[in-house]
C-alpha distance (Angstrom), angle and dihedral (degrees) to the residues before:
residue distance angle dihedral
M1 . . .
I2 3.82 . .
L3 3.79 91.8 .
N4 3.80 90.9 52.3
K5 3.79 90.8 51.3
K6 3.79 91.7 50.8
L7 3.79 93.1 48.5
L8 3.79 91.7 48.4
T9 3.80 92.7 48.6
L10 3.80 91.8 48.4
Y11 3.80 89.9 48.3
F12 3.81 93.5 53.5
S13 3.81 91.6 44.8
F14 3.81 94.0 47.1
F15 3.79 91.2 47.3
S16 3.81 91.1 51.8
V17 3.80 93.9 49.9
A18 3.80 91.9 44.5
L19 3.77 91.1 53.0
L20 3.79 90.6 50.2
F21 3.80 92.1 54.3
A22 3.79 92.1 41.8
Q23 3.79 88.5 55.3
E24 3.80 91.4 54.6
K25 3.82 90.7 51.6
V26 3.81 96.5 50.9
S27 3.78 96.3 41.9
D28 3.80 92.4 95.3
S29 3.79 95.3 53.6
V30 3.81 102.0 35.2
K31 3.74 122.9 56.8
I32 3.80 108.6 -123.8
E33 3.77 121.2 -161.1
Q34 3.80 123.1 -173.7
L35 3.79 101.2 -135.5
E36 3.77 127.8 158.2
E37 3.78 122.5 -118.8
V38 3.76 114.3 -102.1
M39 3.80 116.0 -125.5
L40 3.77 129.3 -150.5
L41 3.78 90.7 -107.2
G42 3.77 98.1 162.5
E43 3.76 124.1 96.5
S44 3.79 108.5 -76.6
N45 3.80 114.4 -128.3
V46 3.78 88.9 -129.5
M47 3.80 96.1 57.9
S48 3.81 103.9 26.8
L49 3.81 95.0 96.4
S50 3.81 90.4 43.4
K51 3.80 89.9 56.9
E52 3.78 91.3 49.6
L53 3.80 94.5 52.3
F54 3.81 105.2 29.1
T55 3.78 141.8 42.6
V56 3.80 108.8 -93.4
S57 3.80 127.4 -171.5
T58 3.78 122.7 -169.8
I59 3.80 132.6 -146.3
K60 3.80 103.6 -157.6
S61 3.78 128.7 -149.4
S62 3.82 89.5 -107.0
D63 3.82 90.1 55.1
I64 3.81 90.1 53.0
K65 3.81 90.9 49.5
N66 3.81 93.3 48.5
V67 3.81 92.2 58.5
A68 3.83 93.7 36.6
G69 3.79 88.7 -124.3
S70 3.79 111.8 -171.5
N71 3.81 97.4 172.5
L72 3.78 136.5 20.7
A73 3.81 93.6 -97.9
D74 3.82 90.7 61.6
V75 3.80 93.7 62.0
L76 3.82 104.8 31.9
F77 3.81 91.5 63.5
N78 3.81 87.6 80.2
N79 3.81 98.5 52.0
L80 3.79 114.3 110.2
N81 3.81 101.7 -131.6
I82 3.80 98.1 29.6
T83 3.78 125.2 89.6
V84 3.80 119.4 -169.4
S85 3.81 110.6 -140.5
P86 3.81 112.1 -160.1
D87 3.81 125.6 -168.8
A88 3.79 112.1 -153.2
S89 3.81 94.1 -164.2
N90 3.80 98.0 59.6
G91 3.81 99.0 20.2
R92 3.81 93.8 -123.3
S93 3.80 124.4 138.1
T94 3.79 120.9 -167.2
V95 3.79 133.2 -179.3
S96 3.77 129.1 -111.3
L97 3.81 115.3 -159.8
F98 3.82 118.6 -168.8
G99 3.80 87.8 -10.7
L100 3.83 92.7 -57.2
D101 3.79 114.8 121.5
G102 3.79 128.8 -121.9
Q103 3.80 93.7 -78.2
Y104 3.81 89.1 71.5
T105 3.81 98.2 50.3
K106 3.80 123.3 71.9
I107 3.81 119.4 -144.8
L108 3.80 119.0 -157.3
I109 3.80 135.1 -178.1
D110 3.80 110.4 -150.4
G111 3.79 88.9 -17.5
I112 3.82 96.1 -51.7
P113 3.85 120.9 111.3
I114 3.80 111.8 -125.5
V115 3.77 127.9 -133.3
S116 3.81 119.1 -100.3
D117 3.79 134.1 -176.5
N118 3.80 93.3 -81.3
G119 3.77 108.3 12.0
V120 3.78 149.0 -7.6
G121 3.79 123.2 -68.8
N122 3.81 97.8 -13.0
N123 3.78 137.0 91.9
I124 3.80 88.6 14.5
D125 3.78 121.0 177.2
I126 3.80 95.9 -122.3
T127 3.81 92.8 -163.9
Q128 3.82 85.6 71.6
I129 3.82 93.4 61.5
N130 3.79 109.1 91.8
L131 3.83 118.4 -151.2
D132 3.81 102.6 -163.6
N133 3.83 92.9 110.8
V134 3.81 101.0 32.1
E135 3.79 122.7 125.2
R136 3.80 98.2 -172.2
I137 3.80 143.8 -24.2
E138 3.80 118.9 -130.3
I139 3.80 119.3 -157.6
V140 3.80 115.4 -163.0
E141 3.80 115.3 -167.4
G142 3.78 120.6 -151.6
S143 3.80 141.1 50.7
M144 3.78 104.8 -56.0
G145 3.78 101.5 176.1
V146 3.81 94.1 131.7
L147 3.80 92.6 58.3
Y148 3.82 100.8 30.3
G149 3.81 107.7 22.7
D150 3.78 129.9 -131.6
N151 3.80 123.7 0.9
A152 3.82 96.1 26.3
V153 3.82 88.7 113.1
A154 3.81 101.6 127.9
G155 3.80 96.3 27.2
V156 3.78 148.1 -77.7
I157 3.80 131.9 -83.8
N158 3.80 111.9 -156.6
I159 3.82 119.5 -169.3
I160 3.81 111.9 -157.0
T161 3.79 120.4 -155.6
K162 3.81 125.1 -137.9
R163 3.79 115.6 -105.7
G164 3.77 125.0 -159.5
L165 3.80 136.9 -44.4
K166 3.77 132.0 -84.7
F167 3.79 92.7 -121.4
D168 3.79 134.2 49.0
G169 3.78 106.5 -102.5
W170 3.77 144.9 57.6
N171 3.77 134.5 -48.2
V172 3.80 123.0 -165.7
N173 3.78 119.4 -170.0
L174 3.80 125.7 -175.0
S175 3.77 130.5 172.9
L176 3.79 136.6 179.5
Q177 3.78 121.8 -166.5
E178 3.79 129.7 -174.2
E179 3.78 120.0 -172.4
T180 3.77 136.0 176.4
V181 3.79 120.9 -130.0
G182 3.76 101.1 -139.7
N183 3.80 103.6 -49.2
E184 3.82 92.1 -29.9
F185 3.78 120.7 109.0
E186 3.78 139.6 146.2
F187 3.79 124.2 153.5
F188 3.80 93.9 -113.0
D189 3.79 112.8 8.6
K190 3.83 106.3 36.5
G191 3.77 135.2 37.8
R192 3.79 129.6 20.3
H193 3.80 123.9 -57.2
I194 3.81 121.8 -170.2
Q195 3.80 131.5 -178.8
N196 3.82 127.3 179.3
F197 3.79 131.4 -174.9
R198 3.82 128.1 178.6
V199 3.80 136.3 166.4
T200 3.81 123.4 -165.4
N201 3.79 125.7 -171.6
Q202 3.81 120.7 -165.7
V203 3.79 99.2 -160.8
S204 3.80 93.6 179.9
D205 3.77 138.7 -27.5
K206 3.82 87.5 -78.8
L207 3.81 103.3 41.4
S208 3.80 134.4 50.8
Y209 3.76 137.0 151.8
S210 3.80 137.0 -176.7
F211 3.77 140.3 -173.1
G212 3.76 133.5 -173.1
A213 3.77 150.0 151.8
S214 3.78 136.9 -139.8
R215 3.76 136.4 -170.6
N216 3.80 127.0 -159.9
D217 3.79 114.8 -172.6
F218 3.81 113.8 -172.5
A219 3.80 107.6 -175.4
G220 3.80 93.4 -163.7
F221 3.78 133.8 -107.6
Y222 3.79 111.1 -84.3
N223 3.82 98.6 -173.9
D224 3.83 93.8 179.8
F225 3.80 94.2 -35.6
K226 3.81 114.4 120.7
G227 3.80 106.2 -133.9
Q228 3.79 136.9 -118.4
D229 3.81 96.8 -53.3
Y230 3.81 97.1 51.5
V231 3.80 123.5 114.9
N232 3.80 129.8 162.1
I233 3.80 111.6 -140.7
D234 3.79 118.6 -176.3
A235 3.80 105.1 -124.4
Q236 3.82 94.2 -151.7
N237 3.79 102.5 52.6
G238 3.83 100.0 15.4
T239 3.79 95.7 -124.0
I240 3.78 130.2 134.6
V241 3.79 117.4 -103.2
N242 3.81 112.1 -151.0
D243 3.80 99.1 -148.3
S244 3.84 93.0 159.5
L245 3.80 92.5 -121.9
R246 3.79 98.4 115.6
G247 3.79 118.7 108.7
T248 3.81 128.6 15.7
E249 3.79 137.7 -62.4
W250 3.80 90.9 -130.4
N251 3.79 113.5 33.1
P252 3.83 118.0 -120.4
K253 3.79 123.1 -117.4
E254 3.77 139.0 175.7
Q255 3.80 124.0 -149.3
I256 3.81 130.1 -164.1
T257 3.82 121.7 -171.6
V258 3.82 123.0 -174.5
S259 3.80 120.6 179.0
A260 3.79 143.9 165.6
N261 3.79 132.9 -174.6
L262 3.79 140.4 -174.8
D263 3.82 125.8 -152.6
W264 3.81 114.9 -168.3
D265 3.80 131.6 171.4
I266 3.81 112.8 -154.4
N267 3.80 109.5 -172.7
K268 3.80 102.4 -55.5
H269 3.80 95.0 -20.3
N270 3.79 127.9 91.8
L271 3.81 125.9 -149.3
F272 3.79 121.1 -167.1
Y273 3.81 119.5 -177.6
K274 3.79 125.4 -177.9
L275 3.79 132.4 -175.3
Q276 3.80 121.0 -172.7
Y277 3.80 135.3 176.9
F278 3.79 121.4 -166.4
N279 3.80 129.4 -173.8
E280 3.80 128.8 -177.6
D281 3.81 128.5 -178.4
L282 3.80 115.6 -164.2
E283 3.81 121.1 -171.3
I284 3.81 123.0 -157.1
Y285 3.80 117.3 -170.0
E286 3.79 124.9 -155.3
R287 3.83 108.0 -116.1
Y288 3.77 105.8 178.3
N289 3.79 110.3 36.8
V290 3.80 116.5 53.5
N291 3.81 112.8 162.6
G292 3.78 132.2 -169.2
R293 3.76 143.7 177.2
Y294 3.77 133.0 -173.0
V295 3.80 116.0 -96.3
N296 3.83 115.8 -176.1
G297 3.79 89.9 -15.9
R298 3.81 93.6 -51.4
L299 3.79 127.3 108.3
N300 3.79 109.3 -117.7
P301 3.86 109.4 -162.0
T302 3.81 117.7 -163.4
A303 3.79 137.5 175.7
V304 3.79 133.9 -165.9
D305 3.81 108.6 -118.4
Q306 3.78 132.5 179.0
K307 3.78 136.5 -139.3
Y308 3.79 129.1 -165.5
S309 3.79 118.3 -164.6
T310 3.82 120.0 -169.9
D311 3.82 122.7 -162.9
R312 3.80 119.1 -173.7
W313 3.80 131.2 179.3
I314 3.80 122.0 -169.1
S315 3.79 121.8 -174.1
S316 3.80 116.7 175.6
L317 3.79 139.2 168.0
N318 3.79 128.2 -164.6
A319 3.79 124.9 -171.7
A320 3.80 126.8 -177.5
G321 3.76 137.2 169.5
P322 3.81 146.4 104.4
F323 3.79 119.9 -30.7
L324 3.80 124.3 -165.0
G325 3.76 97.6 -21.3
A326 3.79 119.9 -44.7
S327 3.81 95.0 -3.1
K328 3.80 117.9 105.2
Y329 3.78 130.1 -145.4
N330 3.79 132.8 -157.7
F331 3.81 119.7 -165.6
S332 3.82 127.7 -176.6
F333 3.77 130.1 -176.9
S334 3.79 127.5 177.8
Y335 3.79 141.7 173.3
Q336 3.80 117.3 -164.7
K337 3.78 129.9 -179.8
Q338 3.78 128.5 -174.6
K339 3.80 131.9 178.2
R340 3.77 127.4 -179.9
K341 3.78 116.3 -160.9
Y342 3.78 124.6 -157.3
Q343 3.76 126.0 -153.3
E344 3.79 127.8 -178.9
Y345 3.77 114.6 -168.3
V346 3.79 142.1 169.9
Y347 3.81 110.0 -115.4
N348 3.78 120.2 -153.9
I349 3.79 102.9 -143.3
L350 3.80 101.2 -163.9
E351 3.80 93.7 43.1
Q352 3.85 91.0 40.5
R353 3.79 95.3 -138.5
K354 3.78 143.1 105.9
Q355 3.76 107.1 -89.5
S356 3.80 99.0 -173.5
I357 3.80 141.3 -18.7
N358 3.81 120.1 -118.2
A359 3.80 99.0 -178.2
D360 3.79 135.3 7.1
A361 3.81 116.9 174.3
V362 3.79 145.8 125.1
S363 3.79 107.1 -88.6
Q364 3.81 99.1 -178.6
S365 3.78 135.2 18.5
S366 3.81 133.8 177.5
D367 3.80 132.9 179.7
V368 3.79 116.5 -173.4
W369 3.80 129.8 -173.2
Y370 3.78 112.3 -171.8
S371 3.78 136.3 177.2
K372 3.78 134.1 169.4
A373 3.79 132.0 174.0
F374 3.77 136.5 168.3
V375 3.77 139.1 174.2
N376 3.80 122.4 -146.5
N377 3.77 137.1 179.3
I378 3.81 87.5 45.3
I379 3.81 93.3 156.1
P380 3.83 101.1 38.0
K381 3.79 96.6 163.6
S382 3.80 93.6 58.8
S383 3.80 118.3 84.4
A384 3.81 92.2 -174.4
F385 3.81 102.5 49.8
D386 3.79 139.8 29.8
I387 3.78 137.0 155.2
Q388 3.80 139.7 -155.0
L389 3.80 120.6 -151.0
G390 3.78 127.6 -170.9
Y391 3.77 150.2 148.8
E392 3.80 135.2 -140.8
F393 3.80 127.6 -160.5
T394 3.80 127.2 -171.1
N395 3.78 128.8 176.3
Q396 3.80 115.3 179.6
S397 3.77 125.0 174.1
G398 3.78 133.4 170.9
F399 3.78 146.6 89.2
D400 3.79 142.6 -104.5
A401 3.80 110.9 -145.0
I402 3.81 93.0 -172.1
A403 3.79 92.4 56.5
T404 3.79 92.8 46.3
G405 3.74 96.8 49.0
N406 3.80 113.2 -99.7
Y407 3.79 146.8 34.8
S408 3.78 98.8 -118.0
S409 3.79 126.7 104.2
D410 3.80 89.0 -99.9
V411 3.79 95.8 90.2
V412 3.78 135.0 121.8
E413 3.78 112.3 -86.2
N414 3.76 116.7 -167.3
T415 3.79 137.4 -174.0
I416 3.80 124.1 -163.6
T417 3.79 121.3 -173.6
N418 3.80 121.7 -171.2
Y419 3.80 125.2 -166.2
E420 3.79 112.3 -170.8
L421 3.80 137.0 177.5
F422 3.79 121.7 -170.2
S423 3.76 139.0 179.3
V424 3.80 136.7 -176.4
A425 3.80 121.2 -166.9
K426 3.77 127.2 -160.5
F427 3.79 121.6 -148.5
K428 3.77 118.4 -175.5
P429 3.82 107.1 -173.3
A430 3.80 90.9 165.4
K431 3.77 135.7 20.9
K432 3.80 93.0 -107.2
L433 3.80 98.8 36.0
S434 3.81 129.1 75.4
I435 3.82 126.2 177.7
N436 3.82 119.3 -165.8
P437 3.81 120.7 -172.3
G438 3.81 115.8 -175.2
A439 3.78 138.8 -177.3
R440 3.79 138.3 -177.8
F441 3.78 125.0 -165.0
T442 3.80 112.3 -155.7
H443 3.78 125.5 -169.5
S444 3.79 116.1 -170.5
S445 3.78 131.3 -171.7
Q446 3.83 88.2 -142.4
F447 3.81 104.9 39.3
N448 3.77 140.3 33.6
S449 3.79 117.7 -79.2
H450 3.77 112.3 -94.2
L451 3.79 141.7 -166.5
I452 3.81 117.1 -138.0
W453 3.80 114.9 -165.6
S454 3.78 141.3 -179.4
L455 3.78 139.7 179.0
S456 3.77 119.4 -160.5
S457 3.75 135.2 173.4
T458 3.79 138.0 -171.8
Y459 3.77 128.8 -162.1
D460 3.79 125.1 -173.1
F461 3.79 109.4 -152.6
S462 3.81 86.7 -178.8
K463 3.79 138.7 -23.6
K464 3.80 88.0 -79.0
L465 3.80 105.2 32.4
K466 3.82 113.3 66.5
F467 3.80 134.8 168.9
K468 3.84 128.4 -157.3
A469 3.79 129.7 -178.4
V470 3.79 133.1 174.2
V471 3.80 133.6 179.1
G472 3.77 122.5 -175.5
S473 3.78 152.8 122.2
A474 3.79 123.2 -42.6
Y475 3.80 101.9 -152.8
R476 3.85 128.8 173.8
A477 3.79 129.1 170.8
P478 3.84 120.8 -144.2
N479 3.80 116.8 -98.1
F480 3.80 127.1 -128.0
E481 3.80 95.7 -93.8
E482 3.79 93.4 50.3
L483 3.79 89.0 53.2
F484 3.80 103.9 38.3
F485 3.83 110.9 15.2
Y486 3.81 111.3 140.2
F487 3.80 125.5 -177.2
V488 3.79 113.3 153.8
D489 3.80 126.3 156.8
A490 3.78 138.0 125.1
N491 3.83 91.7 -62.3
H492 3.83 104.0 27.9
N493 3.78 136.7 56.4
V494 3.80 106.1 173.3
R495 3.80 121.1 148.8
G496 3.77 139.8 163.4
N497 3.77 123.9 -120.9
V498 3.81 118.1 -118.7
N499 3.82 89.5 -167.1
L500 3.82 94.4 64.1
Q501 3.78 116.9 129.0
P502 3.81 126.2 -154.2
E503 3.77 120.8 -83.1
D504 3.76 116.9 -110.9
G505 3.75 136.2 -174.4
I506 3.75 142.9 128.9
S507 3.77 134.6 -81.9
V508 3.80 133.2 -166.1
F509 3.80 124.8 -164.8
A510 3.81 126.3 177.4
N511 3.80 128.3 178.6
L512 3.82 133.0 -172.3
K513 3.79 114.5 -169.6
D514 3.79 130.8 -175.7
H515 3.78 136.5 -179.7
Y516 3.82 122.8 -151.2
K517 3.77 128.4 -171.2
I518 3.80 104.5 -148.0
S519 3.78 96.7 -178.2
K520 3.79 139.2 -29.2
E521 3.79 88.8 -68.9
G522 3.79 102.2 26.9
V523 3.82 130.4 84.0
L524 3.79 130.0 175.9
N525 3.82 121.3 -163.9
T526 3.77 116.0 -171.4
G527 3.78 132.7 177.4
F528 3.79 135.8 -176.6
N529 3.81 120.0 -158.4
L530 3.78 132.6 -171.0
F531 3.81 120.9 -169.5
Y532 3.79 137.3 178.0
I533 3.82 126.2 -178.5
D534 3.80 121.2 -176.1
L535 3.82 114.9 -176.3
R536 3.78 115.7 -166.4
E537 3.80 126.1 -174.3
A538 3.79 86.4 23.9
I539 3.80 115.4 -179.3
A540 3.79 117.2 -112.8
S541 3.79 144.2 142.5
V542 3.81 119.8 -72.0
T543 3.79 134.0 178.3
S544 3.81 119.5 -124.7
E545 3.81 139.7 135.6
D546 3.78 129.5 -81.4
E547 3.80 127.3 -139.0
N548 3.83 90.4 -79.5
G549 3.79 95.9 49.5
N550 3.80 94.4 -104.3
I551 3.82 123.7 136.6
L552 3.80 109.9 -87.0
F553 3.80 127.6 -164.8
T554 3.79 109.0 -153.7
Q555 3.82 143.0 139.5
D556 3.78 132.6 -89.4
N557 3.81 141.9 165.6
I558 3.80 99.0 -106.1
D559 3.80 109.8 106.7
Y560 3.74 136.9 87.0
S561 3.77 132.4 -150.9
K562 3.80 127.1 -172.3
R563 3.79 135.2 -168.6
L564 3.78 126.7 -170.0
G565 3.77 123.0 175.1
F566 3.77 152.7 148.2
T567 3.79 128.2 -141.9
L568 3.79 130.2 -165.1
D569 3.80 113.8 -170.1
N570 3.80 126.3 -177.7
S571 3.79 135.2 178.3
F572 3.79 123.1 -173.7
I573 3.79 124.1 -167.6
Y574 3.80 119.4 -172.2
K575 3.80 121.9 163.3
N576 3.81 104.3 -57.3
W577 3.79 95.3 -10.1
N578 3.80 124.9 97.7
I579 3.80 113.5 -178.1
G580 3.79 128.1 178.2
L581 3.79 126.7 -170.9
G582 3.78 125.9 174.4
A583 3.79 139.6 163.8
T584 3.80 134.5 -169.2
Y585 3.79 125.5 -165.7
L586 3.80 104.3 -159.9
G587 3.78 129.1 -174.2
I588 3.82 121.9 -166.8
T589 3.77 132.4 -176.8
N590 3.82 125.7 177.9
S591 3.77 137.3 179.7
I592 3.80 123.7 -157.6
N593 3.80 93.0 -168.4
E594 3.78 125.4 6.7
S595 3.80 90.5 -152.7
L596 3.80 89.1 67.1
E597 3.77 126.6 73.0
N598 3.78 110.6 -91.5
N599 3.75 135.1 -179.2
S600 3.79 102.4 -126.0
D601 3.81 94.2 -166.4
Y602 3.77 116.3 119.9
L603 3.77 119.4 -111.1
W604 3.79 103.8 -135.1
S605 3.78 124.8 -152.7
L606 3.78 134.8 176.6
N607 3.80 119.4 -134.9
L608 3.80 121.8 -169.5
Q609 3.77 131.9 -170.3
T610 3.77 129.9 -178.4
S611 3.78 132.9 172.8
L612 3.78 131.1 -172.2
A613 3.79 129.1 -168.6
Y614 3.79 128.7 174.1
S615 3.80 123.6 -174.5
I616 3.80 121.7 -150.6
D617 3.79 100.6 -161.2
K618 3.79 99.4 -170.3
W619 3.81 90.2 55.5
N620 3.83 95.7 37.9
T621 3.79 86.8 -126.7
T622 3.80 134.8 140.3
I623 3.79 123.4 -164.5
S624 3.80 114.6 -163.0
S625 3.78 141.7 169.1
Q626 3.80 136.4 -178.1
L627 3.79 126.1 -158.5
K628 3.78 123.4 -174.6
Y629 3.79 129.0 -178.3
T630 3.81 115.5 -162.4
G631 3.77 112.9 -164.8
K632 3.77 126.6 -147.6
T633 3.78 113.3 -66.3
E634 3.78 136.9 -164.7
G635 3.76 122.1 -130.4
V636 3.78 146.9 141.8
F637 3.82 113.2 -89.2
R638 3.81 139.4 172.4
N639 3.80 123.0 -118.9
S640 3.81 128.1 -148.7
D641 3.83 90.0 -82.5
D642 3.83 90.3 57.0
E643 3.83 90.6 -110.3
L644 3.80 123.0 139.5
F645 3.78 121.1 -119.5
I646 3.79 136.6 168.9
G647 3.77 108.5 -114.0
Q648 3.77 144.9 163.1
T649 3.78 124.5 -118.0
E650 3.78 115.0 -146.6
A651 3.80 122.5 -117.7
F652 3.80 123.2 -97.4
T653 3.81 139.2 178.0
W654 3.81 126.7 -134.3
L655 3.81 123.3 -160.6
N656 3.81 128.8 -174.5
A657 3.81 129.1 175.4
S658 3.79 134.8 178.4
I659 3.79 145.8 164.8
R660 3.80 121.7 -143.7
T661 3.79 122.5 -167.9
D662 3.79 139.7 170.9
I663 3.80 105.7 -124.0
S664 3.81 90.4 -173.4
S665 3.79 137.8 -15.2
K666 3.80 89.1 -78.3
V667 3.82 106.6 27.7
S668 3.80 127.4 65.1
A669 3.79 132.1 175.7
T670 3.80 133.7 -156.9
L671 3.79 120.5 -163.0
G672 3.77 122.5 -179.1
G673 3.76 153.2 119.2
R674 3.79 135.8 -108.7
N675 3.78 127.7 -151.8
L676 3.80 91.6 10.0
L677 3.82 91.0 175.9
N678 3.82 88.4 61.1
V679 3.82 99.9 -124.7
I680 3.80 111.1 178.7
N681 3.80 109.9 150.2
I682 3.79 134.1 22.1
N683 3.78 126.2 -168.0
T684 3.80 127.7 -120.6
N685 3.78 116.4 -159.2
S686 3.78 138.1 176.2
S687 3.78 127.2 -162.8
A688 3.77 121.9 -125.4
G689 3.79 112.2 -98.9
A690 3.76 139.4 176.6
H691 3.78 92.6 -78.9
S692 3.77 103.3 27.2
S693 3.76 143.5 45.9
S694 3.76 124.7 -126.4
T695 3.76 116.6 -89.4
S696 3.77 136.7 -178.7
S697 3.76 135.6 -167.0
S698 3.78 139.2 171.3
R699 3.79 122.1 -127.9
L700 3.79 124.1 -157.1
I701 3.82 109.3 -134.0
G702 3.81 104.1 156.5
N703 3.77 142.2 28.5
G704 3.77 97.9 -136.4
R705 3.78 135.1 -98.5
S706 3.80 107.7 -23.6
Y707 3.80 134.6 -174.4
F708 3.79 129.3 -155.9
L709 3.80 141.6 -170.5
K710 3.79 121.1 -162.9
L711 3.81 124.8 -172.4
S712 3.82 118.9 -166.5
Y713 3.77 129.2 -170.2
N714 3.81 119.2 -163.0
L715 3.81 121.8 -174.9
N716 3.80 126.5 -178.7
I717 3.79 120.8 -169.8
C-alpha cells in the first residue's frame, strides 16, 4: 500500500516536471499564448428559476483557488450557515445547514443528485467531491422540494463544472499540493498530498472536451497515536502491553478521481456528457487489542485491521435548447453505480504485511437510474403569466450489509422507485411584483403518494432593493438505516422500522436585498434573511417491545424539530479590497419524544463569518483570510451506550489565511494555513432532566493547525 502511494506520487511529480521541460523545448516551434480559461458564467438552465425564487450565494472559482480547496469540505467551512461535520472513525464529512444534518440538504453536480452510501443526493461525504474542474458552487437556502424533490429541506448545493475554453486550442493544467496535518508531515507517510492533472481541447466554438485525474492522499492524523506498525513489548517479560496507542486518531484514506466530459453545440441545442470514476481506500487500525505468540522463539505480534474500498461510476448526459418555438427544454439522464468493499485482515506488525484475510466482501452497493426534464417559457408572448412543467424519475436499488447486521449475502436488498411531476407558475400582476405557486406530486414504491407545495413571491422596490419570500413543504424521506438497521445480540436490540413514512412540515424564508454604490470604486451589497423551519412527524429513536416482549430501540414518526433565525450578510468592494461580514442568530428546539416532558424554548446561538481579500495588482498577488465563529448549537446525539440525547455543542472559531501569487505567466503558487486557532475537539453536553442523567462527550472536528503549499502550472496552446 505504501509502496503504491510512493510510486503514484513520484509518477505525478515526474510527469509534471517533464511537461514543464517539454514546454520549454517546444516554445520556439509552437506559438504559446497565455489566455485564461473561459467559464460558463451565464445562468444555468438548471438553476435559473432557483435564483429567481430563492436566496442564492456563490463560491467562485477564484474563491476556491484562494483557499487551495481540493474537495468540497475545504471550501464549505467558510460559509455562514453551513457547518461541516467530520467523523474521524469513518473519514466521512457531511454538511449541516441551519442546524439540520446532511439528510436535509441535497447536493448536485451540474443539476444531478449524486449517489451516496444510502441514497441519492443526501448525506454525502463531501470529502469525496473533487474540485479540480469546478467553475463555481451555488448554495440555495430554503426548502426546495417542488424543484428538487424530497430531502431538499434546508437547501441545495449545486456544483457546476467548467466547460470549454475561449480560444480554439489546448489547455493543460497541473497542480501539486503538500499540506501538513497539524504538525505532522512527511513526503509519503504523514500529511496530505494532492496531485491534479487536466487537459482541455477546444476543437471549435461548438465542440470541446476534457479529461483529467486527481489524487488526494490523506495519511491520517496521528495526534499522539503511534501508527499501524507500533507495538509495545515489555522488555522484562517479553509480553505485549496494550496501551491503546496503536493506529491513528483520524483514519488515513487515499482518493483517486478520473473524469472526462464532452460539450457540443448542435445547431441551437447543447449536449454535455460527463463520465467519472472515483475510488477511495480507507484504513482502520485496531488500537486496543494487539495479540502475539512465539514463533521460532520470536514474539510475533498481530492485530486485526480493516479496509473499506469505495468504487463509484457516474455517467450523465444533459441536453438543453429550444422546444416548440420560444419555449426551452432541459433534459438530464444519469446512471450511477457505487460499491463499497470490506476487508478484515490480520496484520503482522513486525513484518509489516498482511498475514491472512478473515473477511472480504461487498458491504454496500447502490445502482441509481435518474432522469429529469422540464420545459419553461411555455407562454412566451404573455408578460403576465408563464409556467414551467417537468418530471423527475429515480430508481435506486441496493443494500447496506453493515446496517443490516452482517457481511454475508443474506442482507436486506431494497429498491425504491419515485415518479414525480412538478410545475411552477409565474403570475406578474404588476411590473414589480411576481407571484409563483408551485406543486410536485410524488408517487413512491416505498411510501405513500405525497403532494409537495410552495408559494413564493418577489417584489422589486427599485432596481437595487429587492424582496423575496417563499413558504412551502419541508419533506424528507427515511434513509436506508432508519428503515432496515438491525443490531441484535445479547446486549443490543436496535432495529429500523420498515413502516416509517416521510417527515413533513413547513418552512418560511424571506430575503431583503439592497445594493449601494458608495463611490466610483466602492460597492456595498447587503441582505437580510428570515427563516423558519417546522418539522412535524420527524423520525427519531423510540423505546418499545419486540415480538418476545424485550425492550426494543427503533424508529418512529413522533418528534418535532424547529429552527428560527435571522441572517445579515454584507459584502463590500472598494478598489482592491473585498470584505465580507455576516451574522446569523439561530434558534433550535428539538424533542426526542413528545410523550416526555420537554423544554420547548429555543436555544439561541450567534454565528459570525468574515472574509477579507486584498489584491496587489503589480505583483499579481491576492492575500485572503476567512474567520468563522460557530456558536453553541442544540442537536440530537448518541452517547457511549448508543442512546440518543438532546445536547448542546460548545462554540468554536475557525480561521484560515492564504496568499496566492502568479510566479510567472504559467506558474502560480498558493501558501497558507487552515485552522490557525488549532481547534481539534469540541464538547457536547446535556443537562440532567426528569428522565435523563447528565452526560458529556468530546467530538473531534479538526486535525490541528495545518499549513499548505500549492503549485499550479497552466499552459495554453
